[in-house]
C-alpha positions in Angstrom: -6.0 33.8 -31.2 -6.3 37.6 -31.4 -5.8 39.3 -28.1 -9.1 40.8 -27.0 -9.2 44.4 -25.7 -12.3 45.9 -24.2 -12.4 49.7 -24.0 -14.9 51.2 -21.5 -15.9 54.8 -22.2 -19.2 56.0 -20.9 -19.5 58.8 -23.5 -18.2 57.1 -26.6 -21.6 57.0 -28.3 -20.7 60.3 -30.0 -17.6 58.7 -31.4 -19.9 56.1 -33.0 -22.1 58.8 -34.5 -19.2 61.0 -35.7 -17.1 58.0 -36.8 -14.1 59.4 -35.0 -12.5 60.3 -31.6 -9.9 59.0 -29.2 -11.1 55.5 -28.7 -12.6 55.1 -32.1 -9.1 55.8 -33.5 -7.4 53.6 -31.0 -9.8 50.8 -31.9 -9.3 51.4 -35.6 -5.5 51.0 -35.4 -5.6 48.3 -32.8 -7.7 46.2 -35.3 -5.1 46.9 -38.0 -2.4 45.6 -35.6 -4.3 42.3 -35.2 -6.3 42.9 -32.0 -10.0 42.1 -31.3 -11.5 45.3 -30.0 -14.9 46.3 -28.5 -15.9 49.7 -27.2 -18.4 49.7 -24.3 -20.4 52.9 -23.9 -23.7 54.2 -22.6 -26.6 54.0 -25.1 -27.6 57.6 -24.2 -25.9 60.4 -26.1 -24.4 63.2 -24.0 -25.8 66.6 -24.7 -29.2 65.5 -26.2 -32.1 63.1 -25.5 -31.3 60.6 -28.3 -30.8 57.0 -27.2 -29.0 54.3 -29.4 -30.8 51.5 -27.5 -34.4 52.0 -28.6 -35.5 48.5 -27.7 -34.7 49.0 -24.0 -32.5 45.8 -23.9 -29.6 45.5 -21.5 -27.3 46.1 -24.5 -27.1 46.2 -28.2 -24.1 45.8 -30.5 -23.0 47.4 -33.8 -19.9 46.6 -35.9 -17.9 49.6 -37.2 -14.5 49.7 -39.0 -13.7 46.2 -38.0 -14.5 46.5 -34.2 -17.6 46.4 -32.1 -19.6 49.1 -30.2 -21.5 47.7 -27.3 -24.3 50.1 -26.2 -25.0 49.6 -22.5 -28.6 50.6 -21.6 -28.8 53.9 -19.8 -31.6 56.5 -19.6 -31.3 59.7 -21.6 -30.9 63.0 -19.8 -30.3 66.7 -20.4 -28.1 69.1 -18.5 -25.9 68.4 -15.5 -28.4 67.7 -12.8 -29.4 64.5 -10.9 -30.5 62.7 -14.0 -26.9 62.8 -15.2 -25.7 61.4 -11.9 -28.4 58.7 -12.2 -27.1 58.0 -15.7 -23.5 57.6 -14.4 -24.7 55.1 -11.8 -26.7 53.1 -14.4 -23.6 52.8 -16.6 -21.5 51.8 -13.6 -23.8 48.9 -12.8 -24.9 47.8 -16.2 -21.5 47.8 -17.9 -20.4 45.1 -15.4 -23.6 43.1 -16.1 -23.1 43.4 -19.8 -19.4 42.4 -19.5 -20.4 39.2 -17.6 -22.9 38.3 -20.4 -20.4 38.9 -23.2 -17.7 37.0 -21.2 -20.0 33.9 -21.2 -20.9 34.5 -24.9 -17.5 35.0 -26.5 -14.8 34.7 -23.8 -13.2 37.1 -21.4 -10.9 40.0 -22.5 -7.2 39.9 -22.2 -7.2 43.5 -20.9 -9.7 46.2 -20.1 -9.0 49.9 -20.8 -11.3 51.8 -18.6 -11.5 55.5 -19.3 -12.9 58.5 -17.4 -14.2 61.4 -17.6 -16.0 60.5 -14.3 -14.3 58.0 -12.0 -17.1 55.4 -11.7 -16.1 53.8 -15.0 -12.6 53.3 -13.6 -14.0 51.7 -10.5 -16.2 49.4 -12.5 -13.3 48.4 -14.6 -11.1 47.6 -11.6 -13.8 45.6 -9.9 -14.7 43.6 -12.9 -11.1 42.8 -13.8 -10.4 41.6 -10.3 -13.2 39.0 -10.6 -11.8 37.6 -13.9 -8.2 38.1 -13.0 -7.1 40.2 -16.0 -5.3 43.6 -16.0 -7.2 46.9 -15.9 -5.6 49.9 -17.4 -7.1 53.1 -16.2 -7.1 56.1 -18.4 -7.5 59.5 -16.7 -8.8 62.2 -19.1 -9.9 64.6 -16.4 -8.7 65.2 -12.8 -11.7 64.5 -10.6 -12.3 66.0 -8.1 -9.6 68.6 -8.8 -11.5 69.9 -11.8 -14.7 70.2 -9.7 -12.9 72.3 -7.2 -11.1 74.4 -9.8 -14.3 75.4 -11.6 -16.7 75.6 -8.7 -17.3 78.6 -6.5 -19.1 76.6 -3.8 -16.9 73.5 -3.3 -13.4 73.5 -1.8 -10.9 70.8 -0.9 -12.2 71.0 2.7 -15.7 69.9 1.6 -16.5 66.4 3.0 -17.7 65.1 -0.4 -14.6 66.4 -2.1 -12.4 64.7 0.5 -14.2 61.4 -0.1 -13.7 61.8 -3.9 -10.0 62.4 -3.4 -9.8 59.2 -1.4 -11.6 57.4 -4.2 -9.2 58.8 -6.8 -6.2 57.6 -4.8 -7.7 54.2 -4.5 -8.1 54.0 -8.3 -4.5 55.0 -8.9 -3.4 52.4 -6.4 -5.5 49.5 -7.8 -5.0 50.1 -11.5 -2.5 47.9 -13.2 -1.4 50.9 -15.3 -2.4 54.5 -15.4 -2.5 56.6 -18.6 -2.9 60.3 -18.3 -3.9 62.5 -21.2 -2.2 65.5 -19.6 1.6 65.5 -19.5 1.7 66.5 -15.9 -0.2 63.5 -14.5 2.9 62.1 -12.9 3.6 65.5 -11.3 0.0 65.6 -10.0 0.6 62.4 -8.1 3.8 63.8 -6.7 2.1 67.0 -5.6 -0.6 65.0 -3.8 2.1 62.9 -2.1 0.5 59.7 -3.3 3.6 58.1 -4.7 5.4 55.3 -2.8 8.6 57.4 -2.4 6.5 59.7 -0.2 4.8 56.9 1.7 1.8 56.7 -0.6 0.3 53.7 -2.4 1.0 54.6 -6.1 3.9 53.1 -8.0 5.1 55.8 -10.5 6.5 53.1 -12.7 3.0 52.2 -13.9 2.2 55.8 -14.9 2.2 56.7 -18.6 1.2 59.6 -20.8 -0.7 59.6 -24.1 -2.3 62.9 -24.9 -5.2 63.4 -27.2 -4.4 63.8 -30.9 -5.6 63.6 -34.4 -6.1 60.8 -37.0 -4.1 62.4 -39.8 -5.4 59.8 -42.3 -9.0 61.0 -41.7 -8.0 64.6 -41.3 -6.1 64.8 -44.6 -8.9 63.0 -46.4 -11.5 65.4 -45.1 -9.4 68.4 -46.0 -9.1 67.3 -49.6 -12.6 65.9 -50.1 -15.0 67.8 -47.9 -14.7 71.4 -49.2 -17.2 74.2 -49.8 -17.5 77.7 -51.1 -17.3 80.5 -48.6 -16.7 84.1 -49.5 -14.8 84.8 -46.2 -12.6 81.7 -46.4 -11.8 82.5 -50.1 -11.0 86.2 -49.5 -7.2 86.5 -50.2 -7.2 90.2 -49.1 -7.7 89.5 -45.4 -5.7 87.8 -42.7 -8.0 85.2 -41.2 -8.0 84.5 -37.5 -10.0 81.3 -36.9 -12.0 80.0 -34.0 -13.8 76.6 -34.2 -15.9 75.2 -31.4 -18.8 75.8 -29.2 -19.9 79.3 -28.2 -20.7 79.0 -24.5 -20.3 81.0 -21.4 -17.5 78.7 -20.3 -15.5 79.4 -23.4 -14.0 82.7 -22.3 -11.8 83.0 -25.4 -14.7 83.2 -27.8 -16.8 85.6 -25.6 -14.0 88.2 -25.7 -13.6 88.0 -29.5 -16.0 91.0 -30.3 -13.8 93.1 -28.0 -10.7 91.8 -29.8 -12.3 92.8 -33.1 -13.0 96.3 -31.8 -9.4 96.6 -30.6 -8.1 95.5 -34.0 -10.2 98.2 -35.7 -9.0 100.9 -33.3 -5.4 99.8 -34.1 -6.2 100.3 -37.8 -5.9 96.6 -38.8 -9.1 96.2 -40.9 -7.2 93.7 -43.0 -7.6 91.1 -40.1 -10.9 89.3 -39.9 -12.0 86.9 -37.1 -14.1 84.0 -38.3 -16.0 81.9 -35.8 -17.3 78.5 -36.8 -19.6 76.9 -34.2 -22.8 77.2 -32.3 -23.9 77.7 -28.7 -26.2 79.4 -26.3 -24.2 82.7 -26.5 -24.0 82.9 -30.3 -27.1 85.1 -30.7 -26.0 87.5 -28.0 -22.5 87.9 -29.5 -24.0 88.5 -33.0 -26.3 91.2 -31.7 -23.4 92.8 -29.9 -21.3 92.9 -33.0 -24.1 94.2 -35.2 -25.0 96.9 -32.7 -21.4 98.1 -32.7 -21.0 97.8 -36.5 -18.1 95.4 -36.3 -17.4 94.1 -39.8 -14.1 92.3 -39.0 -15.7 89.5 -37.1 -18.2 87.0 -38.7 -20.1 84.2 -36.9 -20.4 81.5 -39.5 -22.6 79.1 -37.6 -22.2 75.3 -37.3 -20.3 73.2 -39.8 -20.1 69.4 -39.7 -16.9 68.1 -38.1 -15.6 66.6 -41.4 -15.5 70.1 -42.9 -13.2 71.5 -40.1 -9.9 70.4 -41.7 -10.8 72.4 -44.9 -11.8 75.4 -42.8 -8.6 75.4 -40.9 -6.6 75.1 -44.1 -7.8 78.6 -45.0 -6.7 80.1 -41.6 -3.7 82.3 -41.0 -3.9 82.1 -37.1 -6.0 79.7 -35.0 -7.4 80.8 -31.6 -7.6 78.1 -28.9 -10.1 78.4 -26.1 -8.6 77.6 -22.7 -9.9 78.3 -19.2 -6.9 78.9 -16.9 -7.3 77.0 -13.6 -5.4 75.1 -11.0 -5.6 71.9 -13.0 -4.4 73.5 -16.3 -0.9 73.7 -14.8 -0.6 69.9 -15.4 -1.1 70.3 -19.1 -3.9 70.3 -21.6 -5.5 67.8 -23.9 -8.0 69.7 -26.0 -8.9 67.9 -29.2 -9.0 71.2 -31.0 -5.3 71.8 -30.3 -4.3 68.8 -32.4 -6.5 69.8 -35.3 -4.9 73.2 -35.2 -1.4 71.6 -35.3 -2.4 69.4 -38.2 -3.4 72.5 -40.1 0.2 73.8 -39.8 -1.0 77.3 -38.8 0.3 79.2 -35.7 -1.9 79.1 -32.6 -2.8 81.7 -30.0 -3.8 80.4 -26.6 -4.7 82.1 -23.3 -3.4 79.3 -21.1 0.1 79.3 -19.5 1.6 76.0 -18.4 5.0 74.4 -18.1 3.6 71.7 -20.3 2.4 74.0 -23.1 2.9 72.2 -26.4 2.4 75.5 -28.2 5.3 77.2 -26.4 7.6 74.3 -25.9 7.4 73.3 -29.6 7.3 76.9 -30.8 3.9 76.6 -32.6 2.6 80.0 -31.7 2.0 82.0 -28.5 0.4 80.7 -25.3 0.3 83.0 -22.2 -2.1 84.7 -19.8 -3.5 87.8 -21.5 -4.5 91.0 -19.7 -7.5 92.0 -21.9 -8.8 92.2 -25.5 -6.3 94.9 -26.4 -3.5 92.6 -25.4 -4.9 89.7 -27.5 -5.3 92.1 -30.5 -1.7 93.2 -30.2 -0.5 89.6 -30.0 -2.5 88.8 -33.2 -0.8 91.6 -35.0 2.6 90.5 -33.7 1.9 87.0 -35.0 1.0 88.4 -38.5 4.5 89.9 -38.6 6.3 86.8 -37.7 7.5 84.2 -40.2 6.0 80.8 -39.4 7.1 77.4 -40.7 3.9 75.5 -41.5 5.9 72.3 -42.0 7.2 72.6 -38.5 3.8 73.0 -36.9 2.5 70.2 -39.0 5.4 68.0 -37.9 4.5 68.6 -34.3 1.0 67.5 -35.1 2.3 64.3 -36.6 3.8 63.4 -33.2 0.2 63.2 -32.0 -1.1 61.1 -34.8 -3.2 58.2 -33.5 -1.1 55.7 -35.5 1.8 56.7 -33.2 -0.4 56.9 -30.2 -1.7 53.4 -30.8 1.9 52.0 -31.0 2.5 53.6 -27.6 -0.8 52.1 -26.2 0.2 48.6 -27.5 3.5 48.8 -25.7 1.6 49.6 -22.4 -1.0 46.9 -22.9 1.5 44.2 -23.8 3.7 45.2 -20.9 
């Protein structure tokens, strides 16, 4: 009998639509290793009002790449208001109901991998696994409520709700059979909170593991070679191309400052350096107007491109810029998907986040530090153009985060 693994990720519907992402790739390689895998996710798609369960049934199923997606009924929502909170609670309740039905239909799982972002999915996984007496592995992809405190101007650690959320977080870490953090400093986070058994807390550090995000190099290389397109800026051999790929939103401070960086590069006489921005967002029009008004010709907003074209775009870059918001939680390490696509491209990376767990600095794949202003970033870009970079080395670092290797690590945890 194949061992049965159920992966619970509230927001995995986008992985089904895009045919890729962390748990999609885990499932893909787990199936190749002989496991029976199902991904449970909300039927609503985060970020828009589309719903994959049009019949309003408790759940629907779809096979994909040898494994199953189970779409748990939840109402669609937009934004981050109360409708999103309602959606979280719906998934928390309904995923346990669906699990019971599928348990009677096809047998219980051998293990459940319950993944955040929000902690209710982890609570649901722990509660369900307790009733059927199977292990629950909890995967922490965001530090809640620490992230809320870090990015909120209104909520502090003294807030009663935040205190309750911290108690809930500690309960999850105590009850999980194993903990997987996507940030390298997850173990240090528990130590800093004083929650480990050595400090009188309830958490056994021996069950704490680390598997960062990564890239499926099999799919990445296929897309790079097969999904290409003509672009005058990408094909311009006379310019040094500084690439940013991703959303253009207020929260992405690294992209908002790029017009100022372009202006600084011009003032420094480096018109041979061009910044190319691939992506969309609510600040795109404003930044375009700003660049046009100032006559900046060394920065081009290229608009949205489908994800399967990104590997080809990055293959044309000379330097990649990574957006990072420096905060109290970033000191425990990062797990941005974009970082690993950049590493796979083999090109040096410039990042505005400083951390003892910086892959960029520790593996010498570019420069990652806190910058003073746009002038400082422009000068760093110029410095990077003067350095000799080993693309094979950067790519080799990316290979360490290939999901084939990540899945081998996951299997060792699940089997243990």
